[in-house]
Each structure stands twice: as C-alpha cells, then as structure tokens.
N, C-alpha and C positions, 0 to 999 in steps of 0.2 A: 178286288185287290186291296186291301187297306196299303195305304205310306208305308208307312211298317214294314210291314210283310212286302213290299219290292223293294225298300231297304235294305231288310237283313238278304234277299234274293239274293241284289248286287252284291252282298258283302260278301257273302259266301262263295260266290260269282269268283269277286276279286282273289280273295284268300287262296281259292281251290289253284288259278291261274298262279300266282305269286308260291305255290307250293311243288307246283312243277318247272314253275323257272329253277326256283334253289335244287329240286330234282335235277333238272336238267344242266347244271352247273357243277355239282358235285357227284356228276359223272366224271364230265369232262374236269375236273380237277383229278379224280382218279386214275383216271386214263391218263392223263398227262405225270403224274408218278409215277406212273408202270413202265410206259416209255423212259424217262427219265433215268431211274433206277439200271431197267435192262440194261439201256446201253453202257450207262458205265459198272456195268456188272456187279453192281449192289444187292447182292442174291437178299441177303437178311432182309433190305427194306422192300423187294418185292414180293419176297411171304410177307411179312407183314402188313402187309395190302389182303391180305385174303383172312378171311372166318374161318376161326378153330375148325374148322368142319367143311374146310374149303373143298372143293372137288375141280381137280385140272383139268383140263380131255384138248391136247396135243394130237390133232389128224394128222400134223404135214411131219413128225418125227421121221427120223432114220429107222425105225426100229418098226415104225408101223402105229396103227394109233397107240395114244397112253394115255390111262386114265389114272391118274394120281388121287389120291383122298390125306387131308389132312394136312395140317402145315407143316407139322416135321420133315411127311413122307418129299412134300412138295419142295424143301428146303435139300433134302437128299437128293432129288430127279436134278435139282439148276445146281449138284457142285459143279460143273467144268464149265462154269457163265463165268466169260470172260468179260472185261470193256471190249465196249466195237472199237475197233483201228480207226 
C-alpha cells in the first residue's frame, strides 16, 4: 500500500471516531435537556426536543402501555406535567 493510501485510511478512521464522539455527546446533551425540562415541568420544551413525527411510548403508565404519535399529541398527553417537588 502507498503512503498516501495509508494516510487516507488513518484520516477516515479518525473522522469516523470523531463523528462517533460527537454523536455520543449530542445524545448525552439531549438526555440532560429532557431530564432538566421534565423535572421542572417545562412541557413545551420537552416536546420541542422531539421531531414532528415523534413516537412516544410509555410502558409504565398507570393506564397501561401508551403510544403517542406526533408533537401536539405528546404536548396534550403531558398536560398534567408539573415541576417536581
């Protein structure tokens, strides 16, 4: 293999690792935001973390498993949300 080919392979590997690190950081920040907003009862901010075609499934609901589709339906579902005490 040529030196140029090896250098390109190393660069591709490094870029892939950087992309993985950035994706993990973004996921971590998303989870932190979700927890921050949820604990504070910030319903609109929680819903804004989801895409328009969001699917939210709650398997721990008092009413059994719940599946919510779409941001506005999620906003309505979270109407009882209040700040934690």
